[in-house]
N, C-alpha and C positions, 0 to 999 in steps of 0.2 A: 154457870156465864162463869168466863175467869177473865179476869182485868188481868193484862200484860204491863207491868210497870217498866216509865222509861224517865232515862233521865238528862240530863243537859248540864252546858257548860259553856261558859262564854271567856273565848282568847284572842287574845292581840295578831296581827301576820309580825313575824320580826324578821328581818334583815337576811338573816340566816333561811328564812323560806325561802326568797322569792332566786328561780331561775332565772339564764338569761335570757329568756321570754319578756323578763322583767313584773313576772305573775307567779304567783304562789306553783312553786317543783309537786307533778303529778304526788312524790314515794312522800312529801308533803305530807298532804289529806289523805294518801296510805296508812302515816305513823299517829295521825289524829284517829283517823278512826278504828286504828288496835289499841290507843288510849283509851279511848270513854267507854269503847268493851271492856276490859282491861281495869276499869272505875266500875263500870256497871258493876262487874262482876263484886270486885274486893266490899263497892258501899253496902253490899245488898246479903251475901254471905257472910254464915259466921264466920269464926278464925279456922274449925274444925273440916270444912267443908272446905274450904278455904285449900288446907291445909292435905286433904284426901288427895282429889282430885284440883285439874289445871286443865282451861280451852289450849287448843290449837288450828290457828285456821286450814282449812281445806281450800274455800277459793274468795275473793273477792274476786267481785264486779263493780265498777266504778263510773259513775256519769257525770261528767263534767258538761259542766249548761254552761258561768261565766267565773272567769278569769279572778282571781282574787290576788289586791296589791296591797304592798307592805303599810304595815303602821292598821289595818282594818277590823275594825272589830270586829269580829266571828261567833254567829253562837252553832255548836253543837250536840243535836241529839241523836239518839237510840232506844231503840229496844229491840225484842226480841218477841220473832212472830209467837204465833202460841199453836203449834205446830210441831216439834219437836221430831223427831222419829228415828230408834233408837237409838246410837251417840252421837245423832244430830242434831245442829239445832241451828236455823236461819237469822240474822241478825239484819235490819235499818240504820244505816247513820245517814242523819240532811243533815248538811253545813249550807248554814243563810249568813250573808251579810248582815251587818247592824241594821239592815230598812229591813227585815228578815224574810227576804228578796232572797230564793235557792238556788241557788254556787252549783250546787252538788249532791249530788246521793251517793251511797252504796248500798249494796247488796249482801254478805257475808255471811255463810256456810261455814260453820263454828264444832269442832268436836272436841267431847267429854272422854277427858282421857285420867287412869289413875298418874298420881302422881309420883312415882317410887317405881313403875313400871313402862310407864306411856301406853298403856295394853288404853284400846278404848272403851268406853263404859257406856251402858245404856242408861238414858236418861230418864232418872225413877223419881216417883212424885218427891221427894226432899227437896232436891234439883230443879225439881219445876216451880215448884215453891217461893225460891231464889227470887223468882220475876217473874209468877205469876198471882193473883191471890182470889180466888173461891166466893163469890158470892150467891 
């Protein structure tokens, strides 16, 4: 059985994150999704793997549940799915307020590419081992 690693962090909504509707702009949510995915990769992967491979987004599907406001504490959690296929690997990101109420969630598809050629690379056991532990 595979166990999928997670990564989480806490941030605070800044004035620059707020749009004309007085809540966090949709583009900010997207940047949080991308930032936490990148952090998860950089924390888990060796420098040799990071130097050899990069990830590019194929798509993001974000569902907004409730608005976040300025100065709110935000808890963001991510994990990959356990079913990578070819060069593609799905990832979920959940965004909660400080009372752990789900505010938004994102389902993203990422493609592994060679860092030099940017050509897609099949996700092998070495890459799987970055996010999965085998029990």
